[in-house]
Predicted model as a PDB file, atoms N, CA, C, CB and O in Angstrom, pLDDT in the B-factor column:
MODEL        1                                                                  
ATOM      1  N   UNK A   1      22.513 -66.747   4.345  1.00 37.00           N  
ATOM      2  CA  UNK A   1      23.240 -65.730   5.136  1.00 37.00           C  
ATOM      3  C   UNK A   1      24.835 -65.452   4.265  1.00 37.00           C  
ATOM      4  CB  UNK A   1      23.435 -66.407   6.885  1.00 37.00           C  
ATOM      5  O   UNK A   1      25.302 -66.571   4.053  1.00 37.00           O  
ATOM      6  N   UNK A   2      25.409 -64.791   3.931  1.00 45.00           N  
ATOM      7  CA  UNK A   2      26.610 -64.303   3.132  1.00 45.00           C  
ATOM      8  C   UNK A   2      27.517 -63.549   4.620  1.00 45.00           C  
ATOM      9  CB  UNK A   2      26.028 -62.968   1.605  1.00 45.00           C  
ATOM     10  O   UNK A   2      27.405 -62.883   5.650  1.00 45.00           O  
ATOM     11  N   UNK A   3      28.454 -64.313   3.695  1.00 41.00           N  
ATOM     12  CA  UNK A   3      29.249 -64.056   4.884  1.00 41.00           C  
ATOM     13  C   UNK A   3      30.932 -63.421   3.753  1.00 41.00           C  
ATOM     14  CB  UNK A   3      29.401 -65.945   6.128  1.00 41.00           C  
ATOM     15  O   UNK A   3      31.392 -64.139   2.866  1.00 41.00           O  
ATOM     16  N   UNK A   4      31.561 -61.961   4.123  1.00 47.00           N  
ATOM     17  CA  UNK A   4      31.788 -61.182   3.555  1.00 47.00           C  
ATOM     18  C   UNK A   4      33.346 -61.802   4.353  1.00 47.00           C  
ATOM     19  CB  UNK A   4      30.918 -59.784   3.590  1.00 47.00           C  
ATOM     20  O   UNK A   4      33.576 -62.375   5.418  1.00 47.00           O  
ATOM     21  N   UNK A   5      34.409 -61.214   2.908  1.00 45.00           N  
ATOM     22  CA  UNK A   5      36.054 -61.246   3.163  1.00 45.00           C  
ATOM     23  C   UNK A   5      36.731 -59.903   3.507  1.00 45.00           C  
ATOM     24  CB  UNK A   5      36.828 -61.761   1.822  1.00 45.00           C  
ATOM     25  O   UNK A   5      37.198 -59.500   2.442  1.00 45.00           O  
ATOM     26  N   UNK A   6      36.945 -59.219   4.263  1.00 50.00           N  
ATOM     27  CA  UNK A   6      37.694 -58.209   4.278  1.00 50.00           C  
ATOM     28  C   UNK A   6      39.114 -57.920   4.214  1.00 50.00           C  
ATOM     29  CB  UNK A   6      37.393 -57.832   5.032  1.00 50.00           C  
ATOM     30  O   UNK A   6      39.842 -58.316   5.124  1.00 50.00           O  
ATOM     31  N   UNK A   7      39.629 -57.206   3.136  1.00 51.00           N  
ATOM     32  CA  UNK A   7      41.050 -56.723   3.404  1.00 51.00           C  
ATOM     33  C   UNK A   7      41.218 -55.368   3.163  1.00 51.00           C  
ATOM     34  CB  UNK A   7      42.046 -57.408   2.612  1.00 51.00           C  
ATOM     35  O   UNK A   7      40.934 -54.500   2.337  1.00 51.00           O  
ATOM     36  N   UNK A   8      41.950 -55.582   4.499  1.00 53.00           N  
ATOM     37  CA  UNK A   8      42.790 -54.426   5.727  1.00 53.00           C  
ATOM     38  C   UNK A   8      43.660 -53.443   5.144  1.00 53.00           C  
ATOM     39  CB  UNK A   8      43.893 -55.209   6.846  1.00 53.00           C  
ATOM     40  O   UNK A   8      44.012 -54.235   4.269  1.00 53.00           O  
ATOM     41  N   UNK A   9      44.006 -52.896   4.996  1.00 55.00           N  
ATOM     42  CA  UNK A   9      45.022 -52.302   3.994  1.00 55.00           C  
ATOM     43  C   UNK A   9      45.884 -50.483   4.136  1.00 55.00           C  
ATOM     44  CB  UNK A   9      44.021 -52.361   2.571  1.00 55.00           C  
ATOM     45  O   UNK A   9      46.242 -49.789   3.184  1.00 55.00           O  
ATOM     46  N   UNK A  10      45.972 -50.232   5.259  1.00 58.00           N  
ATOM     47  CA  UNK A  10      46.160 -48.984   5.166  1.00 58.00           C  
ATOM     48  C   UNK A  10      47.883 -48.605   4.366  1.00 58.00           C  
ATOM     49  CB  UNK A  10      45.897 -48.475   6.757  1.00 58.00           C  
ATOM     50  O   UNK A  10      48.647 -49.530   4.089  1.00 58.00           O  
ATOM     51  N   UNK A  11      48.306 -46.889   4.054  1.00 57.00           N  
ATOM     52  CA  UNK A  11      48.313 -47.136   2.808  1.00 57.00           C  
ATOM     53  C   UNK A  11      49.202 -45.177   3.809  1.00 57.00           C  
ATOM     54  CB  UNK A  11      46.559 -47.685   1.423  1.00 57.00           C  
ATOM     55  O   UNK A  11      48.471 -44.296   4.261  1.00 57.00           O  
ATOM     56  N   UNK A  12      50.527 -45.124   3.833  1.00 56.00           N  
ATOM     57  CA  UNK A  12      51.490 -44.310   4.629  1.00 56.00           C  
ATOM     58  C   UNK A  12      51.482 -43.065   3.352  1.00 56.00           C  
ATOM     59  CB  UNK A  12      53.225 -45.234   5.067  1.00 56.00           C  
ATOM     60  O   UNK A  12      51.871 -42.960   2.189  1.00 56.00           O  
ATOM     61  N   UNK A  13      50.594 -42.012   4.653  1.00 57.00           N  
ATOM     62  CA  UNK A  13      49.987 -40.438   4.081  1.00 57.00           C  
ATOM     63  C   UNK A  13      51.800 -40.107   2.619  1.00 57.00           C  
ATOM     64  CB  UNK A  13      49.891 -38.601   6.327  1.00 57.00           C  
ATOM     65  O   UNK A  13      51.972 -41.104   1.918  1.00 57.00           O  
ATOM     66  N   UNK A  14      52.511 -39.296   2.420  1.00 60.00           N  
ATOM     67  CA  UNK A  14      52.858 -39.293   2.188  1.00 60.00           C  
ATOM     68  C   UNK A  14      52.612 -36.991   2.098  1.00 60.00           C  
ATOM     69  CB  UNK A  14      52.878 -40.587   1.639  1.00 60.00           C  
ATOM     70  O   UNK A  14      51.828 -36.578   2.952  1.00 60.00           O  
ATOM     71  N   UNK A  15      52.989 -36.329   1.545  1.00 62.00           N  
ATOM     72  CA  UNK A  15      53.183 -35.100   1.741  1.00 62.00           C  
ATOM     73  C   UNK A  15      51.183 -34.760   1.065  1.00 62.00           C  
ATOM     74  CB  UNK A  15      54.897 -34.433   0.748  1.00 62.00           C  
ATOM     75  O   UNK A  15      50.475 -33.769   1.241  1.00 62.00           O  
ATOM     76  N   UNK A  16      51.033 -35.423   0.686  1.00 67.00           N  
ATOM     77  CA  UNK A  16      49.377 -34.887  -0.325  1.00 67.00           C  
ATOM     78  C   UNK A  16      48.443 -35.278   0.833  1.00 67.00           C  
ATOM     79  CB  UNK A  16      48.811 -36.040  -2.194  1.00 67.00           C  
ATOM     80  O   UNK A  16      48.519 -35.516   2.038  1.00 67.00           O  
ATOM     81  N   UNK A  17      47.720 -35.234   0.067  1.00 72.00           N  
ATOM     82  CA  UNK A  17      46.456 -35.700   1.147  1.00 72.00           C  
ATOM     83  C   UNK A  17      45.298 -36.200   0.504  1.00 72.00           C  
ATOM     84  CB  UNK A  17      45.874 -34.492   2.055  1.00 72.00           C  
ATOM     85  O   UNK A  17      44.407 -35.661  -0.152  1.00 72.00           O  
ATOM     86  N   UNK A  18      45.509 -37.251   0.820  1.00 71.00           N  
ATOM     87  CA  UNK A  18      44.574 -38.887   0.049  1.00 71.00           C  
ATOM     88  C   UNK A  18      43.283 -38.216   0.009  1.00 71.00           C  
ATOM     89  CB  UNK A  18      44.402 -40.737   1.228  1.00 71.00           C  
ATOM     90  O   UNK A  18      42.955 -37.103   0.419  1.00 71.00           O  
ATOM     91  N   UNK A  19      42.758 -38.941  -0.452  1.00 77.00           N  
ATOM     92  CA  UNK A  19      41.167 -38.089  -0.675  1.00 77.00           C  
ATOM     93  C   UNK A  19      40.150 -40.091  -1.170  1.00 77.00           C  
ATOM     94  CB  UNK A  19      41.319 -36.195  -2.895  1.00 77.00           C  
ATOM     95  O   UNK A  19      40.696 -40.686  -2.099  1.00 77.00           O  
ATOM     96  N   UNK A  20      39.073 -40.708  -0.619  1.00 80.00           N  
ATOM     97  CA  UNK A  20      38.782 -42.007  -1.146  1.00 80.00           C  
ATOM     98  C   UNK A  20      37.866 -41.587  -2.531  1.00 80.00           C  
ATOM     99  CB  UNK A  20      37.934 -43.019   0.070  1.00 80.00           C  
ATOM    100  O   UNK A  20      37.180 -40.565  -2.499  1.00 80.00           O  
ATOM    101  N   UNK A  21      37.919 -42.641  -4.009  1.00 80.00           N  
ATOM    102  CA  UNK A  21      37.032 -42.556  -4.104  1.00 80.00           C  
ATOM    103  C   UNK A  21      35.349 -42.827  -4.089  1.00 80.00           C  
ATOM    104  CB  UNK A  21      37.452 -42.462  -4.390  1.00 80.00           C  
ATOM    105  O   UNK A  21      34.687 -42.201  -4.915  1.00 80.00           O  
ATOM    106  N   UNK A  22      34.646 -43.766  -3.146  1.00 79.00           N  
ATOM    107  CA  UNK A  22      33.889 -43.955  -2.597  1.00 79.00           C  
ATOM    108  C   UNK A  22      34.370 -44.355  -0.838  1.00 79.00           C  
ATOM    109  CB  UNK A  22      33.265 -44.775  -3.465  1.00 79.00           C  
ATOM    110  O   UNK A  22      35.238 -44.964  -0.213  1.00 79.00           O  
ATOM    111  N   UNK A  23      32.922 -43.396  -0.585  1.00 82.00           N  
ATOM    112  CA  UNK A  23      32.647 -44.070   0.399  1.00 82.00           C  
ATOM    113  C   UNK A  23      31.750 -44.410   1.135  1.00 82.00           C  
ATOM    114  CB  UNK A  23      33.070 -43.872   0.857  1.00 82.00           C  
ATOM    115  O   UNK A  23      30.896 -43.631   1.557  1.00 82.00           O  
ATOM    116  N   UNK A  24      31.824 -45.989   1.481  1.00 81.00           N  
ATOM    117  CA  UNK A  24      30.999 -46.692   1.940  1.00 81.00           C  
ATOM    118  C   UNK A  24      30.033 -46.566   3.713  1.00 81.00           C  
ATOM    119  CB  UNK A  24      31.812 -47.752   1.700  1.00 81.00           C  
ATOM    120  O   UNK A  24      30.676 -47.036   4.650  1.00 81.00           O  
ATOM    121  N   UNK A  25      29.313 -46.264   3.892  1.00 86.00           N  
ATOM    122  CA  UNK A  25      28.064 -45.943   5.076  1.00 86.00           C  
ATOM    123  C   UNK A  25      27.913 -47.538   5.570  1.00 86.00           C  
ATOM    124  CB  UNK A  25      26.244 -45.152   4.293  1.00 86.00           C  
ATOM    125  O   UNK A  25      27.447 -48.170   4.622  1.00 86.00           O  
ATOM    126  N   UNK A  26      28.167 -48.481   6.830  1.00 87.00           N  
ATOM    127  CA  UNK A  26      27.715 -49.983   6.597  1.00 87.00           C  
ATOM    128  C   UNK A  26      26.594 -48.988   7.747  1.00 87.00           C  
ATOM    129  CB  UNK A  26      28.935 -51.831   7.086  1.00 87.00           C  
ATOM    130  O   UNK A  26      26.790 -47.945   8.371  1.00 87.00           O  
ATOM    131  N   UNK A  27      25.642 -49.722   7.652  1.00 88.00           N  
ATOM    132  CA  UNK A  27      24.756 -50.519   8.741  1.00 88.00           C  
ATOM    133  C   UNK A  27      24.442 -51.317  10.671  1.00 88.00           C  
ATOM    134  CB  UNK A  27      24.812 -51.338   8.049  1.00 88.00           C  
ATOM    135  O   UNK A  27      23.701 -51.809  11.522  1.00 88.00           O  
ATOM    136  N   UNK A  28      25.650 -50.883  10.261  1.00 91.00           N  
ATOM    137  CA  UNK A  28      26.579 -51.153  11.723  1.00 91.00           C  
ATOM    138  C   UNK A  28      28.083 -51.440  11.512  1.00 91.00           C  
ATOM    139  CB  UNK A  28      26.016 -52.546  12.587  1.00 91.00           C  
ATOM    140  O   UNK A  28      28.757 -51.651  10.503  1.00 91.00           O  
ATOM    141  N   UNK A  29      28.380 -51.368  12.907  1.00 91.00           N  
ATOM    142  CA  UNK A  29      30.192 -51.052  13.056  1.00 91.00           C  
ATOM    143  C   UNK A  29      30.645 -52.484  12.824  1.00 91.00           C  
ATOM    144  CB  UNK A  29      30.894 -50.382  14.861  1.00 91.00           C  
ATOM    145  O   UNK A  29      30.260 -53.418  13.528  1.00 91.00           O  
ATOM    146  N   UNK A  30      31.627 -52.630  11.624  1.00 88.00           N  
ATOM    147  CA  UNK A  30      32.587 -53.492  11.975  1.00 88.00           C  
ATOM    148  C   UNK A  30      34.002 -53.430  12.374  1.00 88.00           C  
ATOM    149  CB  UNK A  30      32.580 -54.081  11.214  1.00 88.00           C  
ATOM    150  O   UNK A  30      34.814 -52.518  12.219  1.00 88.00           O  
ATOM    151  N   UNK A  31      34.209 -55.329  13.267  1.00 89.00           N  
ATOM    152  CA  UNK A  31      35.949 -54.876  13.429  1.00 89.00           C  
ATOM    153  C   UNK A  31      36.783 -55.325  12.300  1.00 89.00           C  
ATOM    154  CB  UNK A  31      36.742 -55.599  14.806  1.00 89.00           C  
ATOM    155  O   UNK A  31      36.195 -56.006  11.461  1.00 89.00           O  
ATOM    156  N   UNK A  32      37.758 -55.135  12.151  1.00 85.00           N  
ATOM    157  CA  UNK A  32      38.783 -55.061  12.302  1.00 85.00           C  
ATOM    158  C   UNK A  32      39.744 -55.612  12.611  1.00 85.00           C  
ATOM    159  CB  UNK A  32      38.783 -54.621  12.591  1.00 85.00           C  
ATOM    160  O   UNK A  32      40.422 -54.660  13.000  1.00 85.00           O  
ATOM    161  N   UNK A  33      40.467 -56.649  12.763  1.00 85.00           N  
ATOM    162  CA  UNK A  33      41.535 -56.392  13.441  1.00 85.00           C  
ATOM    163  C   UNK A  33      43.143 -55.952  12.580  1.00 85.00           C  
ATOM    164  CB  UNK A  33      41.575 -57.655  14.260  1.00 85.00           C  
ATOM    165  O   UNK A  33      43.626 -56.590  11.644  1.00 85.00           O  
ATOM    166  N   UNK A  34      43.876 -54.402  13.375  1.00 79.00           N  
ATOM    167  CA  UNK A  34      44.020 -54.312  12.512  1.00 79.00           C  
ATOM    168  C   UNK A  34      45.852 -54.707  13.527  1.00 79.00           C  
ATOM    169  CB  UNK A  34      43.257 -53.039  11.602  1.00 79.00           C  
ATOM    170  O   UNK A  34      46.024 -55.339  14.569  1.00 79.00           O  
ATOM    171  N   UNK A  35      46.900 -53.983  12.596  1.00 77.00           N  
ATOM    172  CA  UNK A  35      48.830 -54.359  12.928  1.00 77.00           C  
ATOM    173  C   UNK A  35      49.102 -54.725  13.828  1.00 77.00           C  
ATOM    174  CB  UNK A  35      49.904 -53.415  12.982  1.00 77.00           C  
ATOM    175  O   UNK A  35      49.677 -53.779  14.368  1.00 77.00           O  
ATOM    176  N   UNK A  36      49.109 -55.695  14.608  1.00 83.00           N  
ATOM    177  CA  UNK A  36      50.023 -56.504  16.143  1.00 83.00           C  
ATOM    178  C   UNK A  36      48.178 -56.632  16.949  1.00 83.00           C  
ATOM    179  CB  UNK A  36      51.805 -54.815  17.516  1.00 83.00           C  
ATOM    180  O   UNK A  36      47.814 -56.158  18.025  1.00 83.00           O  
ATOM    181  N   UNK A  37      47.440 -57.354  16.041  1.00 84.00           N  
ATOM    182  CA  UNK A  37      46.356 -57.669  16.446  1.00 84.00           C  
ATOM    183  C   UNK A  37      45.264 -57.131  17.393  1.00 84.00           C  
ATOM    184  CB  UNK A  37      46.632 -58.479  16.705  1.00 84.00           C  
ATOM    185  O   UNK A  37      44.542 -57.704  18.210  1.00 84.00           O  
ATOM    186  N   UNK A  38      45.426 -55.330  16.864  1.00 84.00           N  
ATOM    187  CA  UNK A  38      44.744 -54.691  17.427  1.00 84.00           C  
ATOM    188  C   UNK A  38      43.473 -54.374  16.970  1.00 84.00           C  
ATOM    189  CB  UNK A  38      45.316 -53.901  17.647  1.00 84.00           C  
ATOM    190  O   UNK A  38      43.361 -54.117  15.771  1.00 84.00           O  
ATOM    191  N   UNK A  39      42.162 -54.331  17.925  1.00 88.00           N  
ATOM    192  CA  UNK A  39      40.525 -54.351  17.276  1.00 88.00           C  
ATOM    193  C   UNK A  39      40.109 -53.164  17.309  1.00 88.00           C  
ATOM    194  CB  UNK A  39      39.372 -55.193  18.028  1.00 88.00           C  
ATOM    195  O   UNK A  39      40.309 -52.535  18.347  1.00 88.00           O  
ATOM    196  N   UNK A  40      39.629 -52.715  16.540  1.00 87.00           N  
ATOM    197  CA  UNK A  40      39.191 -51.317  15.913  1.00 87.00           C  
ATOM    198  C   UNK A  40      37.937 -51.986  15.281  1.00 87.00           C  
ATOM    199  CB  UNK A  40      40.379 -50.457  14.706  1.00 87.00           C  
ATOM    200  O   UNK A  40      37.935 -53.068  14.695  1.00 87.00           O  
ATOM    201  N   UNK A  41      36.397 -50.808  15.588  1.00 89.00           N  
ATOM    202  CA  UNK A  41      35.254 -50.782  14.858  1.00 89.00           C  
ATOM    203  C   UNK A  41      35.431 -50.307  14.017  1.00 89.00           C  
ATOM    204  CB  UNK A  41      34.319 -50.387  15.217  1.00 89.00           C  
ATOM    205  O   UNK A  41      36.424 -49.582  14.077  1.00 89.00           O  
ATOM    206  N   UNK A  42      34.623 -50.324  12.552  1.00 87.00           N  
ATOM    207  CA  UNK A  42      35.094 -49.069  11.351  1.00 87.00           C  
ATOM    208  C   UNK A  42      32.953 -48.785  11.280  1.00 87.00           C  
ATOM    209  CB  UNK A  42      36.371 -50.027   9.064  1.00 87.00           C  
ATOM    210  O   UNK A  42      32.574 -49.235  12.361  1.00 87.00           O  
ATOM    211  N   UNK A  43      32.020 -48.406  10.692  1.00 88.00           N  
ATOM    212  CA  UNK A  43      31.634 -47.377  10.204  1.00 88.00           C  
ATOM    213  C   UNK A  43      31.597 -46.937   8.806  1.00 88.00           C  
ATOM    214  CB  UNK A  43      32.148 -46.726  10.760  1.00 88.00           C  
ATOM    215  O   UNK A  43      30.698 -46.437   8.129  1.00 88.00           O  
ATOM    216  N   UNK A  44      32.221 -47.101   8.676  1.00 86.00           N  
ATOM    217  CA  UNK A  44      32.358 -46.440   7.166  1.00 86.00           C  
ATOM    218  C   UNK A  44      33.746 -46.890   6.231  1.00 86.00           C  
ATOM    219  CB  UNK A  44      32.442 -44.673   7.383  1.00 86.00           C  
ATOM    220  O   UNK A  44      34.920 -46.886   6.599  1.00 86.00           O  
ATOM    221  N   UNK A  45      33.163 -47.287   4.859  1.00 83.00           N  
ATOM    222  CA  UNK A  45      35.093 -47.570   4.564  1.00 83.00           C  
ATOM    223  C   UNK A  45      35.068 -46.705   3.324  1.00 83.00           C  
ATOM    224  CB  UNK A  45      35.849 -49.597   4.097  1.00 83.00           C  
ATOM    225  O   UNK A  45      34.124 -46.282   2.657  1.00 83.00           O  
ATOM    226  N   UNK A  46      36.719 -46.528   3.178  1.00 82.00           N  
ATOM    227  CA  UNK A  46      37.337 -45.458   1.790  1.00 82.00           C  
ATOM    228  C   UNK A  46      37.459 -46.578   1.317  1.00 82.00           C  
ATOM    229  CB  UNK A  46      38.822 -44.317   1.736  1.00 82.00           C  
ATOM    230  O   UNK A  46      37.667 -47.644   1.897  1.00 82.00           O  
ATOM    231  N   UNK A  47      37.330 -46.354   0.241  1.00 81.00           N  
ATOM    232  CA  UNK A  47      38.193 -46.793  -1.469  1.00 81.00           C  
ATOM    233  C   UNK A  47      37.794 -46.694  -2.244  1.00 81.00           C  
ATOM    234  CB  UNK A  47      38.601 -47.884  -1.969  1.00 81.00           C  
ATOM    235  O   UNK A  47      36.653 -46.801  -2.693  1.00 81.00           O  
ATOM    236  N   UNK A  48      39.229 -46.320  -2.758  1.00 81.00           N  
ATOM    237  CA  UNK A  48      40.371 -45.893  -4.029  1.00 81.00           C  
ATOM    238  C   UNK A  48      40.017 -46.893  -4.858  1.00 81.00           C  
ATOM    239  CB  UNK A  48      42.158 -45.925  -3.725  1.00 81.00           C  
ATOM    240  O   UNK A  48      39.122 -47.687  -4.571  1.00 81.00           O  
ATOM    241  N   UNK A  49      40.630 -46.931  -5.854  1.00 83.00           N  
ATOM    242  CA  UNK A  49      40.264 -47.763  -6.938  1.00 83.00           C  
ATOM    243  C   UNK A  49      41.309 -47.422  -8.387  1.00 83.00           C  
ATOM    244  CB  UNK A  49      38.573 -47.452  -7.203  1.00 83.00           C  
ATOM    245  O   UNK A  49      42.244 -46.653  -8.164  1.00 83.00           O  
ATOM    246  N   UNK A  50      41.206 -47.828  -9.462  1.00 83.00           N  
ATOM    247  CA  UNK A  50      41.887 -46.997  -9.969  1.00 83.00           C  
ATOM    248  C   UNK A  50      41.059 -46.565 -11.984  1.00 83.00           C  
ATOM    249  CB  UNK A  50      43.570 -47.804  -9.740  1.00 83.00           C  
ATOM    250  O   UNK A  50      41.507 -46.079 -13.022  1.00 83.00           O  
ATOM    251  N   UNK A  51      39.767 -47.108 -11.531  1.00 86.00           N  
ATOM    252  CA  UNK A  51      38.657 -46.889 -12.333  1.00 86.00           C  
ATOM    253  C   UNK A  51      37.078 -46.211 -11.657  1.00 86.00           C  
ATOM    254  CB  UNK A  51      38.476 -48.307 -12.915  1.00 86.00           C  
ATOM    255  O   UNK A  51      36.002 -46.787 -11.818  1.00 86.00           O  
ATOM    256  N   UNK A  52      37.206 -45.150 -11.045  1.00 82.00           N  
ATOM    257  CA  UNK A  52      36.400 -44.748 -10.045  1.00 82.00           C  
ATOM    258  C   UNK A  52      34.703 -45.544 -10.158  1.00 82.00           C  
ATOM    259  CB  UNK A  52      36.422 -43.047 -10.187  1.00 82.00           C  
ATOM    260  O   UNK A  52      33.947 -46.357  -9.626  1.00 82.00           O  
ATOM    261  N   UNK A  53      34.911 -44.275 -11.630  1.00 86.00           N  
ATOM    262  CA  UNK A  53      33.025 -45.010 -12.713  1.00 86.00           C  
ATOM    263  C   UNK A  53      32.482 -46.597 -12.946  1.00 86.00           C  
ATOM    264  CB  UNK A  53      33.150 -44.655 -14.713  1.00 86.00           C  
ATOM    265  O   UNK A  53      31.400 -47.184 -12.926  1.00 86.00           O  
ATOM    266  N   UNK A  54      33.271 -46.780 -13.076  1.00 88.00           N  
ATOM    267  CA  UNK A  54      33.146 -47.705 -13.164  1.00 88.00           C  
ATOM    268  C   UNK A  54      33.033 -48.823 -11.305  1.00 88.00           C  
ATOM    269  CB  UNK A  54      34.195 -47.766 -14.241  1.00 88.00           C  
ATOM    270  O   UNK A  54      32.209 -49.587 -10.802  1.00 88.00           O  
ATOM    271  N   UNK A  55      34.147 -48.359 -10.981  1.00 85.00           N  
ATOM    272  CA  UNK A  55      33.661 -49.386  -9.853  1.00 85.00           C  
ATOM    273  C   UNK A  55      31.979 -48.747  -9.510  1.00 85.00           C  
ATOM    274  CB  UNK A  55      34.919 -49.305  -8.210  1.00 85.00           C  
ATOM    275  O   UNK A  55      31.037 -49.303 -10.077  1.00 85.00           O  
ATOM    276  N   UNK A  56      31.739 -47.673  -8.644  1.00 83.00           N  
ATOM    277  CA  UNK A  56      31.152 -47.232  -8.672  1.00 83.00           C  
ATOM    278  C   UNK A  56      29.730 -47.487  -9.216  1.00 83.00           C  
ATOM    279  CB  UNK A  56      31.731 -46.680  -8.846  1.00 83.00           C  
ATOM    280  O   UNK A  56      28.829 -47.365  -8.385  1.00 83.00           O  
ATOM    281  N   UNK A  57      29.291 -47.908 -10.800  1.00 89.00           N  
ATOM    282  CA  UNK A  57      28.795 -48.539 -12.098  1.00 89.00           C  
ATOM    283  C   UNK A  57      28.146 -49.694 -10.988  1.00 89.00           C  
ATOM    284  CB  UNK A  57      30.146 -49.084 -13.530  1.00 89.00           C  
ATOM    285  O   UNK A  57      27.008 -49.691 -10.518  1.00 89.00           O  
ATOM    286  N   UNK A  58      28.900 -50.362 -10.814  1.00 88.00           N  
ATOM    287  CA  UNK A  58      29.448 -51.479  -9.876  1.00 88.00           C  
ATOM    288  C   UNK A  58      28.439 -52.203  -8.866  1.00 88.00           C  
ATOM    289  CB  UNK A  58      30.567 -50.847  -9.001  1.00 88.00           C  
ATOM    290  O   UNK A  58      27.617 -53.115  -8.957  1.00 88.00           O  
ATOM    291  N   UNK A  59      28.829 -51.489  -8.021  1.00 83.00           N  
ATOM    292  CA  UNK A  59      28.529 -51.184  -6.814  1.00 83.00           C  
ATOM    293  C   UNK A  59      27.118 -50.845  -6.766  1.00 83.00           C  
ATOM    294  CB  UNK A  59      29.351 -50.210  -6.347  1.00 83.00           C  
ATOM    295  O   UNK A  59      26.299 -51.736  -6.540  1.00 83.00           O  
ATOM    296  N   UNK A  60      26.739 -49.602  -6.963  1.00 88.00           N  
ATOM    297  CA  UNK A  60      25.210 -49.651  -7.868  1.00 88.00           C  
ATOM    298  C   UNK A  60      24.036 -49.736  -8.124  1.00 88.00           C  
ATOM    299  CB  UNK A  60      25.014 -50.024  -8.285  1.00 88.00           C  
ATOM    300  O   UNK A  60      22.970 -49.144  -7.953  1.00 88.00           O  
ATOM    301  N   UNK A  61      24.960 -51.647  -9.118  1.00 90.00           N  
ATOM    302  CA  UNK A  61      23.545 -52.537  -9.824  1.00 90.00           C  
ATOM    303  C   UNK A  61      23.765 -53.643  -8.260  1.00 90.00           C  
ATOM    304  CB  UNK A  61      23.890 -53.645 -12.097  1.00 90.00           C  
ATOM    305  O   UNK A  61      22.758 -54.146  -7.761  1.00 90.00           O  
ATOM    306  N   UNK A  62      24.637 -53.801  -7.875  1.00 89.00           N  
ATOM    307  CA  UNK A  62      25.137 -54.461  -6.963  1.00 89.00           C  
ATOM    308  C   UNK A  62      23.874 -53.943  -5.779  1.00 89.00           C  
ATOM    309  CB  UNK A  62      26.834 -54.099  -6.750  1.00 89.00           C  
ATOM    310  O   UNK A  62      23.001 -54.740  -5.434  1.00 89.00           O  
ATOM    311  N   UNK A  63      23.909 -53.013  -5.426  1.00 86.00           N  
ATOM    312  CA  UNK A  63      23.070 -52.451  -3.958  1.00 86.00           C  
ATOM    313  C   UNK A  63      22.025 -53.128  -4.912  1.00 86.00           C  
ATOM    314  CB  UNK A  63      22.893 -50.406  -3.281  1.00 86.00           C  
ATOM    315  O   UNK A  63      21.961 -54.357  -4.861  1.00 86.00           O  
ATOM    316  N   UNK A  64      21.019 -52.312  -5.966  1.00 90.00           N  
ATOM    317  CA  UNK A  64      19.779 -52.072  -6.460  1.00 90.00           C  
ATOM    318  C   UNK A  64      19.417 -53.449  -7.041  1.00 90.00           C  
ATOM    319  CB  UNK A  64      19.748 -50.876  -7.472  1.00 90.00           C  
ATOM    320  O   UNK A  64      18.292 -53.744  -7.443  1.00 90.00           O  
ATOM    321  N   UNK A  65      20.251 -54.079  -7.042  1.00 89.00           N  
ATOM    322  CA  UNK A  65      19.879 -56.024  -7.601  1.00 89.00           C  
ATOM    323  C   UNK A  65      19.709 -56.326  -5.882  1.00 89.00           C  
ATOM    324  CB  UNK A  65      21.806 -57.393  -8.720  1.00 89.00           C  
ATOM    325  O   UNK A  65      18.569 -56.484  -5.447  1.00 89.00           O  
ATOM    326  N   UNK A  66      20.881 -56.394  -4.951  1.00 86.00           N  
ATOM    327  CA  UNK A  66      20.067 -56.816  -3.656  1.00 86.00           C  
ATOM    328  C   UNK A  66      18.722 -56.872  -3.739  1.00 86.00           C  
ATOM    329  CB  UNK A  66      20.268 -55.970  -2.571  1.00 86.00           C  
ATOM    330  O   UNK A  66      17.821 -57.639  -4.078  1.00 86.00           O  
ATOM    331  N   UNK A  67      18.975 -55.372  -3.146  1.00 86.00           N  
ATOM    332  CA  UNK A  67      17.378 -54.664  -2.804  1.00 86.00           C  
ATOM    333  C   UNK A  67      15.787 -55.742  -3.506  1.00 86.00           C  
ATOM    334  CB  UNK A  67      17.406 -52.707  -3.889  1.00 86.00           C  
ATOM    335  O   UNK A  67      14.904 -56.463  -3.040  1.00 86.00           O  
ATOM    336  N   UNK A  68      16.226 -55.225  -4.835  1.00 86.00           N  
ATOM    337  CA  UNK A  68      15.173 -56.369  -5.068  1.00 86.00           C  
ATOM    338  C   UNK A  68      15.098 -57.951  -5.147  1.00 86.00           C  
ATOM    339  CB  UNK A  68      14.779 -56.125  -6.079  1.00 86.00           C  
ATOM    340  O   UNK A  68      14.311 -58.463  -5.943  1.00 86.00           O  
ATOM    341  N   UNK A  69      15.802 -58.635  -4.435  1.00 85.00           N  
ATOM    342  CA  UNK A  69      15.898 -59.975  -4.242  1.00 85.00           C  
ATOM    343  C   UNK A  69      15.912 -59.794  -2.432  1.00 85.00           C  
ATOM    344  CB  UNK A  69      17.379 -60.734  -5.132  1.00 85.00           C  
ATOM    345  O   UNK A  69      15.848 -60.658  -1.558  1.00 85.00           O  
ATOM    346  N   UNK A  70      15.979 -58.898  -2.377  1.00 77.00           N  
ATOM    347  CA  UNK A  70      15.724 -58.582  -0.814  1.00 77.00           C  
ATOM    348  C   UNK A  70      16.492 -58.758   0.241  1.00 77.00           C  
ATOM    349  CB  UNK A  70      14.810 -59.163  -0.381  1.00 77.00           C  
ATOM    350  O   UNK A  70      16.277 -58.619   1.445  1.00 77.00           O  
ATOM    351  N   UNK A  71      17.538 -59.125  -0.447  1.00 59.00           N  
ATOM    352  CA  UNK A  71      18.962 -59.472   0.528  1.00 59.00           C  
ATOM    353  C   UNK A  71      20.125 -58.355   1.984  1.00 59.00           C  
ATOM    354  CB  UNK A  71      20.071 -59.724  -0.868  1.00 59.00           C  
ATOM    355  O   UNK A  71      21.005 -58.431   2.841  1.00 59.00           O  
ATOM    356  N   UNK A  72      19.282 -57.564   1.356  1.00 53.00           N  
ATOM    357  CA  UNK A  72      19.195 -55.572   3.010  1.00 53.00           C  
ATOM    358  C   UNK A  72      18.788 -55.948   2.873  1.00 53.00           C  
ATOM    359  CB  UNK A  72      19.161 -53.838   3.531  1.00 53.00           C  
ATOM    360  O   UNK A  72      17.676 -55.872   3.396  1.00 53.00           O  
TER     361      UNK A  72                                                      
ENDMDL                                                                          
END                                                                             
């Protein structure tokens, strides 16, 4: 069994539209506890990183390894 620790951070938008570097679509929704204890379920996770190409490569490698090891 794997336990995932998720940290959710919401960033206020200024005047420009913000686009994610990567959008992860989950197999099943997960519940997140937001500000003031509000709970909400999410099916997608939008991610912004400093180096999107390196991050995408790492995620792809880990997914391929998990599929080979039959963890997914």
